[in-house]
N, CA, C and O atoms as CSV, one atom per row, in Angstrom:
chain,resi,resn,atom,element,x,y,z
A,1,UNK,N,N,19.475,-80.407,60.479
A,1,UNK,CA,C,20.126,-79.289,59.054
A,1,UNK,C,C,21.375,-80.106,58.917
A,1,UNK,O,O,21.653,-80.948,59.770
A,2,UNK,N,N,22.209,-79.867,57.774
A,2,UNK,CA,C,23.033,-79.928,56.922
A,2,UNK,C,C,24.168,-78.590,56.503
A,2,UNK,O,O,23.736,-77.711,55.758
A,3,UNK,N,N,25.812,-78.488,57.093
A,3,UNK,CA,C,26.195,-77.466,56.841
A,3,UNK,C,C,27.449,-78.217,56.052
A,3,UNK,O,O,28.161,-79.192,56.293
A,4,UNK,N,N,27.299,-76.864,54.566
A,4,UNK,CA,C,28.326,-77.068,53.714
A,4,UNK,C,C,29.577,-76.474,53.579
A,4,UNK,O,O,29.460,-75.284,53.287
A,5,UNK,N,N,30.688,-76.835,53.677
A,5,UNK,CA,C,31.506,-75.509,53.343
A,5,UNK,C,C,32.941,-75.785,52.512
A,5,UNK,O,O,33.945,-76.376,52.910
A,6,UNK,N,N,32.612,-74.976,50.873
A,6,UNK,CA,C,33.846,-75.114,50.174
A,6,UNK,C,C,34.796,-74.432,50.349
A,6,UNK,O,O,34.826,-73.343,50.923
A,7,UNK,N,N,35.809,-75.110,49.789
A,7,UNK,CA,C,37.443,-74.806,49.803
A,7,UNK,C,C,38.052,-74.691,48.534
A,7,UNK,O,O,37.248,-75.019,47.661
A,8,UNK,N,N,39.168,-74.352,48.076
A,8,UNK,CA,C,40.390,-74.965,47.233
A,8,UNK,C,C,40.124,-74.257,46.054
A,8,UNK,O,O,40.725,-74.806,45.130
A,9,UNK,N,N,39.101,-72.685,45.447
A,9,UNK,CA,C,39.040,-72.355,45.010
A,9,UNK,C,C,39.648,-70.841,44.468
A,9,UNK,O,O,39.292,-69.934,45.220
A,10,UNK,N,N,40.302,-70.492,43.574
A,10,UNK,CA,C,41.069,-69.431,43.521
A,10,UNK,C,C,41.575,-69.419,41.720
A,10,UNK,O,O,40.704,-69.511,40.855
A,11,UNK,N,N,42.672,-69.326,41.447
A,11,UNK,CA,C,43.205,-68.963,40.015
A,11,UNK,C,C,44.124,-69.499,39.501
A,11,UNK,O,O,45.300,-69.701,39.802
A,12,UNK,N,N,42.966,-69.901,38.009
A,12,UNK,CA,C,44.207,-70.834,37.682
A,12,UNK,C,C,44.662,-70.748,36.137
A,12,UNK,O,O,43.637,-70.250,35.672
A,13,UNK,N,N,45.282,-70.863,35.355
A,13,UNK,CA,C,45.942,-70.965,34.190
A,13,UNK,C,C,45.177,-71.316,33.651
A,13,UNK,O,O,44.595,-72.189,34.294
A,14,UNK,N,N,44.517,-71.054,32.207
A,14,UNK,CA,C,43.946,-71.895,31.104
A,14,UNK,C,C,44.739,-73.359,30.687
A,14,UNK,O,O,45.958,-73.372,30.514
A,15,UNK,N,N,43.755,-74.794,30.524
A,15,UNK,CA,C,44.200,-75.534,30.582
A,15,UNK,C,C,45.410,-76.399,31.783
A,15,UNK,O,O,46.197,-77.332,31.624
A,16,UNK,N,N,45.016,-75.447,33.088
A,16,UNK,CA,C,45.888,-76.114,34.016
A,16,UNK,C,C,43.926,-76.567,35.076
A,16,UNK,O,O,42.734,-76.352,34.857
A,17,UNK,N,N,44.971,-77.418,36.434
A,17,UNK,CA,C,43.945,-78.037,36.954
A,17,UNK,C,C,43.930,-77.122,38.415
A,17,UNK,O,O,44.796,-76.342,38.811
A,18,UNK,N,N,42.442,-77.557,39.164
A,18,UNK,CA,C,42.714,-77.086,40.241
A,18,UNK,C,C,41.138,-78.248,41.182
A,18,UNK,O,O,40.115,-78.457,40.530
A,19,UNK,N,N,41.257,-78.729,42.430
A,19,UNK,CA,C,40.342,-79.374,42.422
A,19,UNK,C,C,39.866,-79.000,44.615
A,19,UNK,O,O,40.535,-79.249,45.618
A,20,UNK,N,N,38.920,-78.559,44.506
A,20,UNK,CA,C,37.722,-78.029,45.338
A,20,UNK,C,C,36.754,-79.206,46.236
A,20,UNK,O,O,36.013,-80.117,45.865
A,21,UNK,N,N,37.212,-78.631,47.751
A,21,UNK,CA,C,36.403,-79.974,48.307
A,21,UNK,C,C,35.879,-78.980,48.613
A,21,UNK,O,O,36.016,-77.780,48.378
A,22,UNK,N,N,34.688,-80.155,49.674
A,22,UNK,CA,C,33.308,-79.755,50.265
A,22,UNK,C,C,33.434,-80.296,51.427
A,22,UNK,O,O,33.922,-81.426,51.401
A,23,UNK,N,N,33.066,-79.735,52.794
A,23,UNK,CA,C,32.791,-80.808,53.700
A,23,UNK,C,C,31.884,-80.319,54.470
A,23,UNK,O,O,31.767,-79.150,54.837
A,24,UNK,N,N,30.825,-81.785,54.879
A,24,UNK,CA,C,30.121,-81.937,55.293
A,24,UNK,C,C,29.618,-81.921,57.172
A,24,UNK,O,O,30.350,-82.494,57.980
A,25,UNK,N,N,28.876,-81.509,57.440
A,25,UNK,CA,C,28.835,-81.778,58.067
A,25,UNK,C,C,27.095,-81.256,59.395
A,25,UNK,O,O,26.326,-80.564,58.728
A,26,UNK,N,N,26.578,-81.463,60.772
A,26,UNK,CA,C,25.223,-81.090,60.663
A,26,UNK,C,C,24.874,-82.160,61.500
A,26,UNK,O,O,25.787,-82.944,61.762
A,27,UNK,N,N,23.597,-82.411,62.054
A,27,UNK,CA,C,23.520,-83.121,62.961
A,27,UNK,C,C,21.812,-83.997,62.074
A,27,UNK,O,O,21.159,-84.870,62.647
A,28,UNK,N,N,21.494,-83.481,60.758
A,28,UNK,CA,C,21.514,-84.671,60.095
A,28,UNK,C,C,21.901,-85.368,58.855
A,28,UNK,O,O,21.256,-86.036,58.047
A,29,UNK,N,N,22.562,-85.182,58.899
A,29,UNK,CA,C,23.870,-85.525,57.680
A,29,UNK,C,C,24.073,-86.962,57.801
A,29,UNK,O,O,23.980,-87.387,58.952
A,30,UNK,N,N,24.231,-87.489,57.234
A,30,UNK,CA,C,24.293,-89.328,57.254
A,30,UNK,C,C,24.811,-89.828,55.873
A,30,UNK,O,O,26.010,-89.934,55.617
A,31,UNK,N,N,23.661,-90.170,54.878
A,31,UNK,CA,C,23.854,-90.493,53.738
A,31,UNK,C,C,23.862,-89.667,53.117
A,31,UNK,O,O,24.291,-90.352,52.188
A,32,UNK,N,N,23.761,-88.427,52.558
A,32,UNK,CA,C,23.601,-87.702,51.603
A,32,UNK,C,C,24.186,-87.764,50.606
A,32,UNK,O,O,25.411,-87.718,50.718
A,33,UNK,N,N,23.610,-87.892,49.219
A,33,UNK,CA,C,24.209,-88.030,48.477
A,33,UNK,C,C,24.455,-86.473,48.328
A,33,UNK,O,O,23.650,-85.696,48.841
A,34,UNK,N,N,25.902,-85.860,47.415
A,34,UNK,CA,C,26.768,-84.603,47.303
A,34,UNK,C,C,26.670,-84.443,45.973
A,34,UNK,O,O,26.616,-85.399,45.199
A,35,UNK,N,N,26.646,-83.475,45.688
A,35,UNK,CA,C,27.437,-82.270,44.225
A,35,UNK,C,C,27.639,-81.085,43.961
A,35,UNK,O,O,27.262,-80.201,44.730
A,36,UNK,N,N,28.089,-80.901,43.153
A,36,UNK,CA,C,28.068,-79.632,42.686
A,36,UNK,C,C,27.399,-78.758,41.817
A,36,UNK,O,O,26.401,-79.174,41.229
A,37,UNK,N,N,27.890,-77.338,41.606
A,37,UNK,CA,C,26.760,-76.494,40.861
A,37,UNK,C,C,27.639,-76.046,40.696
A,37,UNK,O,O,28.681,-76.372,41.266
A,38,UNK,N,N,27.498,-74.839,39.580
A,38,UNK,CA,C,27.819,-73.181,39.037
A,38,UNK,C,C,27.162,-72.547,38.973
A,38,UNK,O,O,25.969,-72.477,38.680
A,39,UNK,N,N,28.173,-71.756,39.361
A,39,UNK,CA,C,26.855,-69.641,38.529
A,39,UNK,C,C,28.201,-68.633,38.357
A,39,UNK,O,O,29.122,-68.253,39.080
A,40,UNK,N,N,27.692,-68.401,36.763
A,40,UNK,CA,C,29.041,-67.646,36.351
A,40,UNK,C,C,28.164,-66.322,36.329
A,40,UNK,O,O,26.938,-66.369,36.426
A,41,UNK,N,N,28.977,-64.969,36.177
A,41,UNK,CA,C,28.107,-63.165,36.489
A,41,UNK,C,C,27.535,-63.633,35.019
A,41,UNK,O,O,28.037,-64.061,33.980
A,42,UNK,N,N,25.648,-63.190,35.693
A,42,UNK,CA,C,24.668,-62.419,34.485
A,42,UNK,C,C,23.991,-64.384,34.599
A,42,UNK,O,O,22.783,-64.401,34.365
A,43,UNK,N,N,24.524,-65.700,34.869
A,43,UNK,CA,C,23.986,-66.527,34.102
A,43,UNK,C,C,23.161,-67.216,35.422
A,43,UNK,O,O,23.369,-66.941,36.604
A,44,UNK,N,N,21.891,-68.458,34.743
A,44,UNK,CA,C,21.883,-69.327,35.868
A,44,UNK,C,C,22.756,-70.096,36.524
A,44,UNK,O,O,23.847,-70.288,35.988
A,45,UNK,N,N,22.487,-70.664,37.742
A,45,UNK,CA,C,22.936,-72.209,38.235
A,45,UNK,C,C,23.237,-73.311,37.469
A,45,UNK,O,O,22.310,-73.884,36.896
A,46,UNK,N,N,24.339,-73.703,37.358
A,46,UNK,CA,C,23.749,-74.999,36.598
A,46,UNK,C,C,24.718,-75.755,36.430
A,46,UNK,O,O,25.757,-75.242,36.013
A,47,UNK,N,N,24.662,-77.988,36.846
A,47,UNK,CA,C,24.714,-78.386,37.025
A,47,UNK,C,C,26.204,-79.219,36.678
A,47,UNK,O,O,26.440,-79.675,35.559
A,48,UNK,N,N,27.115,-79.324,37.797
A,48,UNK,CA,C,28.212,-79.328,37.223
A,48,UNK,C,C,28.586,-81.414,37.333
A,48,UNK,O,O,28.926,-82.112,36.377
A,49,UNK,N,N,28.404,-81.806,38.526
A,49,UNK,CA,C,28.475,-83.240,38.721
A,49,UNK,C,C,28.328,-83.655,39.923
A,49,UNK,O,O,28.978,-83.031,40.763
A,50,UNK,N,N,27.721,-84.460,40.269
A,50,UNK,CA,C,27.109,-85.766,42.060
A,50,UNK,C,C,27.308,-86.284,41.439
A,50,UNK,O,O,27.373,-86.467,40.224
A,51,UNK,N,N,27.544,-86.864,42.932
A,51,UNK,CA,C,27.870,-88.630,43.426
A,51,UNK,C,C,27.059,-89.241,44.609
A,51,UNK,O,O,26.853,-88.837,45.754
A,52,UNK,N,N,26.684,-90.316,43.956
A,52,UNK,CA,C,25.478,-91.038,45.137
A,52,UNK,C,C,26.327,-91.644,46.446
A,52,UNK,O,O,27.489,-91.913,46.141
A,53,UNK,N,N,25.980,-91.917,47.854
A,53,UNK,CA,C,26.875,-91.973,48.602
A,53,UNK,C,C,27.330,-92.974,48.442
A,53,UNK,O,O,28.459,-92.494,48.543
A,54,UNK,N,N,27.553,-94.150,48.249
A,54,UNK,CA,C,28.160,-95.070,48.116
A,54,UNK,C,C,29.325,-94.962,47.074
A,54,UNK,O,O,30.093,-95.867,46.746
A,55,UNK,N,N,29.291,-93.315,46.498
A,55,UNK,CA,C,30.420,-93.629,45.116
A,55,UNK,C,C,30.151,-94.336,44.120
A,55,UNK,O,O,31.013,-94.406,43.244
A,56,UNK,N,N,28.885,-95.072,43.948
A,56,UNK,CA,C,28.989,-96.059,42.708
A,56,UNK,C,C,28.681,-95.822,41.779
A,56,UNK,O,O,28.679,-96.684,40.900
A,57,UNK,N,N,28.122,-94.060,41.448
A,57,UNK,CA,C,26.987,-93.799,40.455
A,57,UNK,C,C,27.511,-92.562,40.681
A,57,UNK,O,O,27.843,-92.267,41.829
A,58,UNK,N,N,27.748,-91.175,39.080
A,58,UNK,CA,C,27.762,-90.256,39.265
A,58,UNK,C,C,27.452,-90.233,38.320
A,58,UNK,O,O,27.378,-91.249,37.629
A,59,UNK,N,N,26.934,-88.243,37.633
A,59,UNK,CA,C,26.752,-87.881,36.984
A,59,UNK,C,C,27.376,-87.129,36.703
A,59,UNK,O,O,27.948,-86.666,37.689
A,60,UNK,N,N,27.969,-86.100,34.725
A,60,UNK,CA,C,28.438,-85.132,35.273
A,60,UNK,C,C,27.677,-84.047,33.837
A,60,UNK,O,O,27.091,-84.712,32.983
A,61,UNK,N,N,27.693,-83.078,33.699
A,61,UNK,CA,C,27.446,-82.322,32.693
A,61,UNK,C,C,28.353,-82.120,31.769
A,61,UNK,O,O,29.577,-81.989,31.775
A,62,UNK,N,N,27.115,-82.117,30.575
A,62,UNK,CA,C,28.183,-82.750,29.198
A,62,UNK,C,C,29.351,-81.905,28.890
A,62,UNK,O,O,30.413,-82.175,28.329
A,63,UNK,N,N,28.747,-80.473,29.553
A,63,UNK,CA,C,30.607,-79.172,29.290
A,63,UNK,C,C,31.999,-80.272,30.115
A,63,UNK,O,O,33.162,-80.360,29.721
A,64,UNK,N,N,31.469,-80.872,31.128
A,64,UNK,CA,C,32.769,-80.935,32.144
A,64,UNK,C,C,32.991,-82.385,31.992
A,64,UNK,O,O,33.993,-82.778,32.589
A,65,UNK,N,N,32.111,-83.575,31.148
A,65,UNK,CA,C,32.929,-85.063,31.464
A,65,UNK,C,C,33.784,-85.126,30.329
A,65,UNK,O,O,33.490,-84.601,29.255
A,66,UNK,N,N,34.828,-85.752,30.540
A,66,UNK,CA,C,36.146,-86.465,30.680
A,66,UNK,C,C,37.111,-85.276,31.406
A,66,UNK,O,O,38.234,-85.778,31.461
A,67,UNK,N,N,37.166,-83.562,32.137
A,67,UNK,CA,C,37.386,-83.386,32.278
A,67,UNK,C,C,37.700,-82.660,33.856
A,67,UNK,O,O,38.726,-82.238,34.389
A,68,UNK,N,N,36.280,-82.756,34.279
A,68,UNK,CA,C,36.270,-82.851,35.825
A,68,UNK,C,C,35.996,-84.522,36.687
A,68,UNK,O,O,35.478,-85.513,36.172
A,69,UNK,N,N,36.520,-84.394,38.078
A,69,UNK,CA,C,36.020,-85.906,37.738
A,69,UNK,C,C,35.472,-86.048,39.526
A,69,UNK,O,O,36.530,-85.801,40.104
A,70,UNK,N,N,34.584,-86.263,40.456
A,70,UNK,CA,C,34.052,-85.948,41.651
A,70,UNK,C,C,33.995,-87.175,42.734
A,70,UNK,O,O,33.272,-88.148,42.516
A,71,UNK,N,N,34.579,-87.102,43.592
A,71,UNK,CA,C,35.040,-88.059,44.454
A,71,UNK,C,C,34.182,-87.624,45.941
A,71,UNK,O,O,33.523,-86.621,46.217
A,72,UNK,N,N,34.573,-89.048,46.855
A,72,UNK,CA,C,34.131,-88.333,48.081
A,72,UNK,C,C,34.983,-89.404,49.054
A,72,UNK,O,O,35.734,-90.351,48.819
A,73,UNK,N,N,34.391,-88.654,50.467
A,73,UNK,CA,C,35.710,-89.869,51.756
A,73,UNK,C,C,34.659,-89.638,53.149
A,73,UNK,O,O,34.744,-89.097,54.251
A,74,UNK,N,N,33.461,-90.533,52.224
A,74,UNK,CA,C,32.812,-90.348,54.002
A,74,UNK,C,C,33.107,-90.760,55.207
A,74,UNK,O,O,32.340,-90.737,56.169
A,75,UNK,N,N,34.483,-91.239,55.194
A,75,UNK,CA,C,35.325,-90.633,57.165
A,75,UNK,C,C,35.748,-89.577,57.184
A,75,UNK,O,O,36.514,-88.972,57.933
A,76,UNK,N,N,35.214,-89.348,56.308
A,76,UNK,CA,C,35.855,-87.595,56.436
A,76,UNK,C,C,34.881,-86.292,55.729
A,76,UNK,O,O,35.232,-85.164,55.381
A,77,UNK,N,N,33.634,-86.907,55.687
A,77,UNK,CA,C,32.331,-85.956,55.410
A,77,UNK,C,C,32.783,-85.113,53.918
A,77,UNK,O,O,32.086,-84.137,53.640
A,78,UNK,N,N,33.336,-85.287,53.456
A,78,UNK,CA,C,33.572,-84.580,52.230
A,78,UNK,C,C,33.439,-84.877,50.681
A,78,UNK,O,O,32.868,-85.933,50.414
A,79,UNK,N,N,33.741,-84.349,49.954
A,79,UNK,CA,C,33.878,-84.571,48.810
A,79,UNK,C,C,34.069,-83.630,47.384
A,79,UNK,O,O,33.849,-82.439,47.602
A,80,UNK,N,N,34.291,-83.822,46.535
A,80,UNK,CA,C,36.090,-83.218,46.109
A,80,UNK,C,C,35.285,-83.371,44.403
A,80,UNK,O,O,34.480,-84.159,43.906
A,81,UNK,N,N,36.007,-82.186,43.935
A,81,UNK,CA,C,35.480,-81.992,42.247
A,81,UNK,C,C,37.163,-82.090,41.661
A,81,UNK,O,O,37.882,-81.162,42.030
A,82,UNK,N,N,37.786,-83.138,40.799
A,82,UNK,CA,C,38.909,-82.227,40.446
A,82,UNK,C,C,39.309,-82.174,38.732
A,82,UNK,O,O,39.448,-82.945,37.782
A,83,UNK,N,N,39.379,-80.821,39.032
A,83,UNK,CA,C,39.002,-80.221,37.504
A,83,UNK,C,C,39.877,-79.862,36.880
A,83,UNK,O,O,40.489,-78.880,37.299
A,84,UNK,N,N,40.467,-80.739,35.151
A,84,UNK,CA,C,41.213,-80.060,34.485
A,84,UNK,C,C,41.624,-80.009,33.397
A,84,UNK,O,O,40.936,-81.013,33.211
A,85,UNK,N,N,42.062,-79.840,32.488
A,85,UNK,CA,C,41.762,-79.001,31.341
A,85,UNK,C,C,40.347,-77.860,31.487
A,85,UNK,O,O,39.177,-78.022,31.141
A,86,UNK,N,N,41.019,-76.708,32.135
A,86,UNK,CA,C,40.177,-75.744,32.616
A,86,UNK,C,C,40.435,-75.072,31.636
A,86,UNK,O,O,41.446,-75.347,30.990
A,87,UNK,N,N,39.606,-74.014,31.252
A,87,UNK,CA,C,38.537,-72.377,29.718
A,87,UNK,C,C,38.467,-72.338,31.237
A,87,UNK,O,O,38.395,-72.886,32.337
A,88,UNK,N,N,38.583,-70.696,30.031
A,88,UNK,CA,C,37.519,-69.285,30.575
A,88,UNK,C,C,36.107,-69.766,31.155
A,88,UNK,O,O,35.511,-69.318,32.134
A,89,UNK,N,N,35.697,-70.898,30.207
A,89,UNK,CA,C,34.216,-70.828,30.572
A,89,UNK,C,C,33.465,-71.433,31.771
A,89,UNK,O,O,32.285,-71.459,32.121
A,90,UNK,N,N,35.166,-72.131,32.485
A,90,UNK,CA,C,34.776,-72.640,33.677
A,90,UNK,C,C,34.778,-71.901,34.747
A,90,UNK,O,O,34.226,-72.249,35.791
A,91,UNK,N,N,35.307,-70.970,34.615
A,91,UNK,CA,C,34.647,-69.785,35.459
A,91,UNK,C,C,33.693,-69.103,35.788
A,91,UNK,O,O,33.303,-68.139,35.128
A,92,UNK,N,N,33.223,-69.461,36.753
A,92,UNK,CA,C,32.397,-69.071,38.245
A,92,UNK,C,C,32.769,-69.463,39.812
A,92,UNK,O,O,33.799,-69.945,40.284
A,93,UNK,N,N,31.710,-69.125,40.335
A,93,UNK,CA,C,31.247,-69.434,41.416
A,93,UNK,C,C,30.854,-71.689,41.744
A,93,UNK,O,O,30.252,-72.536,41.084
A,94,UNK,N,N,31.337,-71.705,42.583
A,94,UNK,CA,C,31.198,-73.431,42.491
A,94,UNK,C,C,30.360,-73.516,44.413
A,94,UNK,O,O,30.535,-73.244,45.600
A,95,UNK,N,N,29.649,-73.973,43.638
A,95,UNK,CA,C,28.432,-74.260,45.071
A,95,UNK,C,C,28.106,-75.931,45.064
A,95,UNK,O,O,27.249,-76.482,44.374
A,96,UNK,N,N,29.408,-76.838,46.420
A,96,UNK,CA,C,28.804,-77.316,46.508
A,96,UNK,C,C,27.288,-77.639,46.964
A,96,UNK,O,O,26.626,-76.766,47.525
A,97,UNK,N,N,26.742,-78.970,46.695
A,97,UNK,CA,C,24.686,-79.279,47.249
A,97,UNK,C,C,24.985,-80.836,48.151
A,97,UNK,O,O,25.990,-81.516,47.944
A,98,UNK,N,N,24.461,-81.016,48.639
A,98,UNK,CA,C,24.095,-82.338,49.431
A,98,UNK,C,C,22.111,-82.542,49.082
A,98,UNK,O,O,21.045,-81.926,49.076
A,99,UNK,N,N,22.746,-83.889,48.839
A,99,UNK,CA,C,20.826,-84.063,49.109
A,99,UNK,C,C,20.182,-84.704,50.052
A,99,UNK,O,O,20.741,-85.431,50.874
A,100,UNK,N,N,18.905,-84.473,50.003
A,100,UNK,CA,C,17.887,-84.972,51.507
A,100,UNK,C,C,18.171,-86.512,51.314
A,100,UNK,O,O,17.891,-87.267,52.245
A,101,UNK,N,N,18.706,-87.004,50.166
A,101,UNK,CA,C,18.437,-89.343,50.293
A,101,UNK,C,C,20.278,-89.059,49.729
A,101,UNK,O,O,21.029,-88.139,49.408
A,102,UNK,N,N,20.271,-90.181,49.858
A,102,UNK,CA,C,21.376,-91.149,49.368
A,102,UNK,C,C,21.554,-91.236,47.700
A,102,UNK,O,O,22.524,-91.746,47.140
A,103,UNK,N,N,20.569,-90.712,47.133
A,103,UNK,CA,C,20.586,-90.666,45.590
A,103,UNK,C,C,20.963,-89.507,44.908
A,103,UNK,O,O,20.546,-88.358,45.056
A,104,UNK,N,N,22.548,-90.346,43.460
A,104,UNK,CA,C,23.143,-89.093,43.461
A,104,UNK,C,C,22.424,-88.533,42.589
A,104,UNK,O,O,22.837,-87.428,42.235
A,105,UNK,N,N,20.933,-89.118,41.828
A,105,UNK,CA,C,20.230,-88.284,40.332
A,105,UNK,C,C,19.616,-87.505,41.570
A,105,UNK,O,O,19.581,-86.306,41.292
A,106,UNK,N,N,19.052,-87.797,43.010
A,106,UNK,CA,C,18.283,-86.314,43.714
A,106,UNK,C,C,19.443,-85.133,43.660
A,106,UNK,O,O,19.229,-84.247,42.833
A,107,UNK,N,N,20.504,-85.039,44.358
A,107,UNK,CA,C,22.109,-84.505,44.201
A,107,UNK,C,C,21.635,-83.559,42.803
A,107,UNK,O,O,21.316,-82.413,42.483
A,108,UNK,N,N,21.747,-84.304,42.500
A,108,UNK,CA,C,21.422,-83.934,40.439
A,108,UNK,C,C,20.216,-82.644,40.415
A,108,UNK,O,O,20.422,-81.453,40.180
A,109,UNK,N,N,19.421,-83.055,40.613
A,109,UNK,CA,C,17.941,-83.188,39.920
A,109,UNK,C,C,16.918,-82.255,41.288
A,109,UNK,O,O,15.905,-81.698,40.864
A,110,UNK,N,N,17.223,-82.122,42.879
A,110,UNK,CA,C,17.148,-81.356,43.772
A,110,UNK,C,C,17.525,-81.566,44.967
A,110,UNK,O,O,17.128,-82.234,45.921
A,111,UNK,N,N,18.829,-80.490,44.617
A,111,UNK,CA,C,19.355,-80.381,46.282
A,111,UNK,C,C,18.897,-80.121,46.851
A,111,UNK,O,O,17.928,-79.479,46.447
A,112,UNK,N,N,19.051,-80.327,48.702
A,112,UNK,CA,C,18.404,-79.995,49.575
A,112,UNK,C,C,19.581,-78.573,50.511
A,112,UNK,O,O,19.188,-77.479,50.917
A,113,UNK,N,N,20.416,-78.904,50.559
A,113,UNK,CA,C,21.620,-77.762,51.088
A,113,UNK,C,C,22.564,-77.132,50.392
A,113,UNK,O,O,23.129,-77.908,49.622
A,114,UNK,N,N,22.911,-76.186,50.355
A,114,UNK,CA,C,23.686,-75.418,49.737
A,114,UNK,C,C,24.713,-74.610,50.373
A,114,UNK,O,O,24.512,-73.751,51.232
A,115,UNK,N,N,26.331,-75.113,49.658
A,115,UNK,CA,C,27.553,-74.415,50.202
A,115,UNK,C,C,26.980,-73.259,50.153
A,115,UNK,O,O,25.777,-73.026,50.033
A,116,UNK,N,N,28.481,-71.995,50.315
A,116,UNK,CA,C,28.460,-70.345,50.608
A,116,UNK,C,C,28.775,-70.578,49.348
A,116,UNK,O,O,27.867,-70.370,48.543
A,117,UNK,N,N,30.182,-71.092,48.770
A,117,UNK,CA,C,30.114,-71.086,47.387
A,117,UNK,C,C,31.922,-70.672,47.252
A,117,UNK,O,O,32.179,-69.533,47.642
A,118,UNK,N,N,32.946,-71.375,46.821
A,118,UNK,CA,C,34.143,-70.966,46.459
A,118,UNK,C,C,34.363,-70.207,45.059
A,118,UNK,O,O,33.461,-70.546,44.292
A,119,UNK,N,N,35.125,-69.427,44.547
A,119,UNK,CA,C,35.207,-69.021,43.299
A,119,UNK,C,C,36.605,-69.422,42.700
A,119,UNK,O,O,37.729,-69.591,43.171
A,120,UNK,N,N,35.890,-69.520,41.135
A,120,UNK,CA,C,37.258,-70.775,40.364
A,120,UNK,C,C,36.878,-69.708,39.001
A,120,UNK,O,O,35.871,-69.352,38.389
A,121,UNK,N,N,38.715,-69.402,38.956
A,121,UNK,CA,C,38.907,-67.512,37.868
A,121,UNK,C,C,40.202,-68.495,37.239
A,121,UNK,O,O,41.185,-68.874,37.876
A,122,UNK,N,N,39.816,-68.838,35.500
A,122,UNK,CA,C,40.580,-69.478,34.574
A,122,UNK,C,C,40.827,-68.056,33.811
A,122,UNK,O,O,39.928,-67.409,33.272
A,123,UNK,N,N,42.532,-67.596,33.870
A,123,UNK,CA,C,42.828,-66.799,33.026
A,123,UNK,C,C,43.451,-67.358,31.422
A,123,UNK,O,O,43.775,-68.536,31.271
A,124,UNK,N,N,43.519,-66.687,30.677
A,124,UNK,CA,C,44.598,-66.929,29.826
A,124,UNK,C,C,45.948,-67.056,29.866
A,124,UNK,O,O,46.577,-67.283,28.833
């Protein structure tokens, strides 16, 4: 089993920045690719970003390319999402996700594990 715990969410002004983090733990966590999804009120959960185990390959939703950056620190079993130039459309609950494999594509397309979510609210 894998446990994922997000942190760093909060309220930020439009145009501002926020960094959220995810800490992974558990007996079965080894070389899992990780990613982020988000869900706004009344909408389906959508993919945001993913990264493979080594950090050599990343994936981003078109809506966040050039603004968000995903990274990871395998010595701490964490991944991070740096969010810049935030706007109201970025307001959502952000969920950390992990794949069963080391594939970033798996983290994007078929994540196996989920965190509890952290709220990000962007105000005008």
